[in-house]
VOBA-1610 file (N, C-alpha, C; in pm, whole numbers, padded with zeros to 5 digits, always signed):
BEGIN
Met+08481+13244+11057Met+08500+13087+11085Met+08551+13055+11247Gln+08522+12964+11281Gln+08541+12904+11432Gln+08602+12783+11432Ser+08686+12810+11478Ser+08815+12655+11495Ser+08746+12561+11620Lys+08738+12477+11567Lys+08730+12323+11652Lys+08861+12344+11748Ala+08785+12317+11896Ala+08911+12300+11995Ala+08927+12183+12005Arg+09060+12065+12016Arg+09111+11967+11999Arg+09075+11937+12140Lys+08979+11806+12184Lys+09016+11801+12335Lys+09060+11659+12353Gly+09169+11617+12454Gly+09229+11506+12484Gly+09362+11499+12465Phe+09450+11393+12485Phe+09583+11378+12497Phe+09637+11351+12365Thr+09768+11371+12317Thr+09845+11357+12209Thr+09881+11197+12217Leu+09937+11110+12127Leu+10019+10949+12155Leu+10150+10992+12228Ile+10178+11150+12195Ile+10331+11137+12292Ile+10303+11170+12404Glu+10216+11257+12477Glu+10193+11298+12603Glu+10165+11133+12709Leu+10057+11052+12603Leu+10027+10902+12677Leu+10176+10836+12698Leu+10236+10818+12583Leu+10342+10740+12580Leu+10456+10831+12685Ile+10466+10917+12705Ile+10565+10972+12821Ile+10493+10922+12941Val+10356+10951+12953Val+10305+10917+13137Val+10320+10739+13116Val+10290+10674+13041Val+10335+10535+13024Val+10528+10484+13090Val+10530+10603+13014Val+10707+10564+13050Val+10728+10530+13205Ile+10680+10730+13238Ile+10701+10747+13395Ile+10605+10632+13531Ile+10531+10559+13473Ile+10487+10499+13540Ile+10575+10372+13530Gly+10606+10302+13453Gly+10703+10214+13442Gly+10823+10230+13558Ile+10880+10327+13503Ile+10992+10348+13575Ile+10959+10359+13736Leu+10834+10431+13775Leu+10816+10405+13890Leu+10775+10242+13977Ala+10751+10189+13870Ala+10682+10051+13917Ala+10824+09972+13925Ala+10910+10004+13860Ala+11037+09910+13825Ala+11110+09979+13989Val+11122+10082+14042Val+11179+10092+14139Val+11111+10067+14270Ala+10941+10008+14275Ala+10876+10032+14369Ala+10858+09882+14408Ile+10877+09800+14313Ile+10836+09620+14309Ile+10955+09587+14411Pro+11084+09632+14375Pro+11162+09545+14489Pro+11190+09607+14604Lys+11143+09690+14647Lys+11148+09774+14786Lys+11035+09690+14819Phe+10910+09671+14781Phe+10822+09606+14848Phe+10832+09455+14887Ala+10902+09392+14737Ala+10956+09257+14813Ala+11031+09238+14942Gln+11111+09309+14979Gln+11192+09321+15091Gln+11132+09361+15199Thr+11018+09435+15180Thr+10902+09495+15318Thr+10869+09351+15340Lys+10777+09305+15247Lys+10790+09203+15311Lys+10869+09083+15392Ala+10983+09077+15297Ala+11074+08913+15400Ala+11069+09014+15542Lys+11074+09142+15538Lys+11120+09176+15690Lys+10990+09146+15777Ala+10852+09178+15712Ala+10761+09150+15805Ala+10711+09033+15837Tyr+10783+08928+15741Tyr+10783+08760+15768Tyr+10862+08743+15880Glu+11017+08842+15870Glu+11119+08784+15962Glu+11049+08840+16084Ala+11016+08910+16072Ala+10919+09032+16258Ala+10843+08885+16273Ala+10744+08839+16223Ala+10647+08729+16300Ala+10716+08606+16352Met+10833+08556+16260Met+10883+08488+16308Met+10967+08503+16489Lys+11001+08630+16467Lys+11115+08672+16573Lys+10977+08654+16687Ser+10862+08736+16638Ser+10746+08768+16793Ser+10720+08629+16850Asp+10704+08541+16724Asp+10637+08407+16793Asp+10763+08353+16888Ile+10880+08371+16856Ile+10934+08299+16915Ile+11005+08349+17088Lys+10916+08462+17051Lys+10969+08565+17216Lys+10844+08520+17291Asn+10723+08523+17217Asn+10571+08438+17262Asn+10633+08334+17319Ala+10684+08200+17262Ala+10704+08100+17295Ala+10789+08110+17420Met+10935+08190+17399Met+10996+08173+17549Met+10922+08245+17660Thr+10825+08346+17641Thr+10714+08344+17775Thr+10682+08260+17816Ser+10595+08182+17730Ser+10498+08082+17786Ser+10625+07994+17835Ala+10723+07943+17773Ala+10828+07822+17843Ala+10871+07894+17954Glu+10875+07980+17982Glu+10938+08049+18140Glu+10791+08043+18241Ser+10685+08076+18196Ser+10577+08060+18262Ser+10567+07910+18300Phe+10534+07786+18195Phe+10606+07639+18246Phe+10668+07618+18333Phe+10807+07662+18317Phe+10903+07611+18412Phe+10929+07697+18565Ser+10850+07743+18551Ser+10857+07860+18710Ser+10728+07740+18781Asp+10623+07669+18691Asp+10555+07604+18757Asp+10577+07469+18798Asn+10655+07454+18666Asn+10717+07276+18690Asn+10843+07231+18722Asn+10914+07338+18744Asn+11043+07300+18746Asn+11151+07229+18631Thr+11111+07283+18502Thr+11163+07165+18373Thr+11059+07217+18283Tyr+11170+07219+18164Tyr+11098+07243+18014Tyr+11034+07154+17937Val+11061+07032+17996Val+10998+06861+17969Val+10875+06876+17941Gly+10821+06885+17858Gly+10640+06807+17867Gly+10591+06966+17833Met+10618+07087+17835Met+10592+07198+17772Met+10489+07161+17660Pro+10386+07277+17668Pro+10306+07241+17527Pro+10348+07308+17425Gln+10263+07249+17335Gln+10366+07284+17160Gln+10324+07472+17197Pro+10417+07570+17141Pro+10364+07697+17160Pro+10259+07761+17022Thr+10176+07815+17013Thr+10126+07849+16897Thr+10191+07947+16791Ser+10179+07941+16667Ser+10271+08067+16599Ser+10168+08131+16485Ser+10246+08230+16396Ser+10156+08293+16332Ser+10112+08202+16219Ala+10057+08262+16119Ala+09968+08190+16004Ala+10126+08156+15932Asn+10154+08055+15865Asn+10253+08051+15787Asn+10374+08026+15839Val+10375+08027+15981Val+10511+08034+16085Val+10519+07834+16108Thr+10624+07789+16132Thr+10655+07670+16181Thr+10755+07695+16319Leu+10716+07659+16390Leu+10769+07694+16527Leu+10793+07584+16580Thr+10930+07543+16606Thr+10982+07395+16671Thr+11076+07413+16787Pro+10977+07360+16922Pro+11096+07374+16988Pro+11170+07249+17084Thr+11266+07247+17080Thr+11331+07139+17163Thr+11397+07161+17250Pro+11329+07140+17346Pro+11310+07104+17510Pro+11406+07049+17567Ala+11477+07057+17688Ala+11563+06950+17767Ala+11515+07046+17925Ala+11610+06947+18029Ala+11541+06938+18121Ala+11609+07125+18164Thr+11668+07171+18132Thr+11764+07288+18178Thr+11736+07417+18088Gly+11668+07410+17958Gly+11633+07490+17851Gly+11574+07440+17728Val+11530+07550+17689Val+11484+07489+17534Val+11496+07599+17426Gln+11487+07518+17320Gln+11575+07598+17212Gln+11445+07595+17123Phe+11461+07724+17044Phe+11284+07760+16931Phe+11398+07755+16801Thr+11305+07739+16704Thr+11343+07718+16615Thr+11214+07755+16489Ala+11246+07895+16409Ala+11107+07957+16338Ala+11131+07935+16212Thr+11047+07890+16085Thr+11067+07929+15955Thr+10920+07968+15902His+10943+08037+15793His+10811+08077+15754His+10817+08032+15613Ala+10669+07977+15546Ala+10639+07940+15433Ala+10702+08035+15320Ser+10666+08131+15340Ser+10718+08257+15228Ser+10870+08312+15187Val+10921+08248+15328Val+11044+08284+15315Val+11138+08159+15305Ala+11226+08109+15206Ala+11275+08007+15183Ala+11419+07998+15231Gly+11456+07922+15312Gly+11604+07929+15352Gly+11627+08004+15476Arg+11559+08092+15539Arg+11563+08158+15650Arg+11508+08126+15753Thr+11589+08108+15869Thr+11539+08040+15975Thr+11546+08147+16152Cys+11482+08140+16240Cys+11532+08243+16339Cys+11565+08111+16450Gln+11636+08115+16541Gln+11647+08069+16664Gln+11677+08131+16756Gly+11585+08094+16852Gly+11615+08164+17040Gly+11618+08028+17099Phe+11714+08091+17244Phe+11714+07980+17361Phe+11714+08036+17496Ile+11609+07935+17535Ile+11617+08023+17714Ile+11649+07919+17801Gly+11717+07963+17930Gly+11732+07846+17985Gly+11884+07838+17990Thr+11933+07720+18045Thr+12092+07681+18036Thr+12120+07565+18016Pro+12233+07526+17916Pro+12308+07605+17848Pro+12259+07689+17733Ala+12341+07780+17700Ala+12303+07868+17563Ala+12327+07815+17466Ile+12282+07869+17349Ile+12318+07793+17218Ile+12454+07905+17220Ala+12547+07832+17123Ala+12712+07890+17160Ala+12703+08031+17128Gly+12747+08155+17159Gly+12751+08272+17078Gly+12617+08335+17116Phe+12512+08287+17186Phe+12401+08339+17214Phe+12360+08395+17387Asn+12271+08505+17419Asn+12239+08547+17501Asn+12128+08453+17550Glu+12120+08442+17687Glu+11985+08375+17691Glu+11883+08495+17643Gly+11742+08439+17585Gly+11682+08551+17537Gly+11662+08597+17430Glu+11777+08552+17366Glu+11820+08631+17243Glu+11745+08563+17090Val+11684+08645+17022Val+11659+08586+16919Val+11731+08646+16759Arg+11783+08528+16726Arg+11855+08555+16578Arg+11809+08507+16415Cys+11835+08548+16347Cys+11781+08492+16188Cys+11882+08548+16124Gln+11868+08384+16028Gln+11984+08358+15957Gln+11935+08330+15828
//
């Protein structure tokens, strides 16, 4: 007599695979969320640095920051310049990162504790 060979997985084997996938997902999802937040912050910093370059170009042509055009920003980033005759402060927020802002200043006087051209997020 020939015995029939059984093909397939047992219920225990399938449960073990499901548990392993669950453990991997529990570890990976928080890391992914942190990576997204860092990417949003990088977009805010990049937009501020680009705006600073644009502001310096405007200043070299006009000898003031007042009247400079609104700088462009990335998707979901709100970039707000606050120009004065001798400097301009930039504040950026991202729609997907609540409560987190980035700031930078160019010109004089600088924000207390900032170096000119420095961008900080908080």
